[in-house]
C-alpha positions as CSV (number, residue, x, y, z in Angstrom):
1,M,26.2,46.8,-33.4
2,T,22.8,47.1,-31.9
3,L,22.0,46.8,-28.3
4,R,20.1,43.5,-28.8
5,S,22.9,41.9,-30.8
6,K,25.5,42.9,-28.2
7,L,23.3,41.5,-25.4
8,S,22.8,38.3,-27.4
9,Q,26.6,38.0,-27.9
10,L,27.2,38.6,-24.2
11,I,24.7,36.0,-23.2
12,N,26.3,33.4,-25.5
13,E,29.8,34.2,-24.1
14,S,28.5,34.0,-20.6
15,E,27.0,30.6,-21.3
16,K,30.3,29.4,-22.8
17,L,32.2,30.6,-19.7
18,R,29.7,29.0,-17.4
19,L,30.2,25.6,-19.1
20,E,34.0,26.0,-19.1
21,N,33.9,26.8,-15.4
22,E,31.7,23.8,-14.7
23,A,34.1,21.5,-16.6
24,L,37.1,22.9,-14.7
25,L,35.3,22.5,-11.3
26,D,34.5,18.9,-12.2
27,Q,38.2,18.3,-13.0
28,L,39.2,19.9,-9.8
29,K,36.8,17.8,-7.8
30,A,38.1,14.6,-9.5
31,Q,41.7,15.5,-8.6
32,A,40.7,16.4,-5.1
33,N,38.9,13.0,-4.7
34,G,42.0,11.2,-6.0
35,K,44.3,13.1,-3.6
36,T,41.9,12.3,-0.7
37,E,41.8,8.6,-1.5
38,N,45.6,8.6,-1.8
39,L,46.0,10.4,1.5
40,V,43.6,7.9,3.2
41,S,45.5,4.9,1.8
42,R,48.8,6.4,3.1
43,V,47.3,7.0,6.5
44,D,46.0,3.4,6.6
45,K,49.5,2.1,5.6
46,N,51.2,4.3,8.3
47,N,48.8,3.1,11.0
48,T,49.4,-0.5,10.1
49,V,53.2,-0.1,10.3
50,S,53.1,2.0,13.4
51,G,50.5,-0.3,15.0
52,S,52.8,-3.3,14.6
53,S,55.8,-1.5,15.9
54,K,53.8,-0.4,18.9
55,N,53.0,-4.0,19.6
56,V,56.6,-4.9,19.4
57,E,57.5,-2.0,21.7
58,H,54.8,-3.1,24.1
59,Q,56.1,-6.7,24.1
60,L,59.6,-5.5,24.7
61,L,58.4,-3.4,27.6
62,N,56.5,-6.4,29.1
63,V,59.6,-8.6,28.9
64,S,61.6,-5.8,30.5
65,L,59.2,-5.6,33.4
66,R,59.2,-9.3,33.9
67,T,63.0,-9.5,33.9
68,D,63.2,-6.6,36.4
69,S,60.8,-8.4,38.8
70,V,62.7,-11.7,38.5
71,A,66.0,-9.9,39.1
72,A,64.6,-8.0,42.1
73,S,63.4,-11.2,43.8
């Protein structure tokens, strides 16, 4: 095999590998975006649930403070 033909073969293989790498990176980015969106939605759901439970706790604490002040007087 001549040097030129070997060089041409290596250039072709390099181009194929570059294209495969690009396709794999695109797939990885798509998966990462899906995971990020899923994580954001889970965080939003958790904040909604914990936010409402915090409101209930706050209301219970307010009632407790009022009851204590009435009992003290």
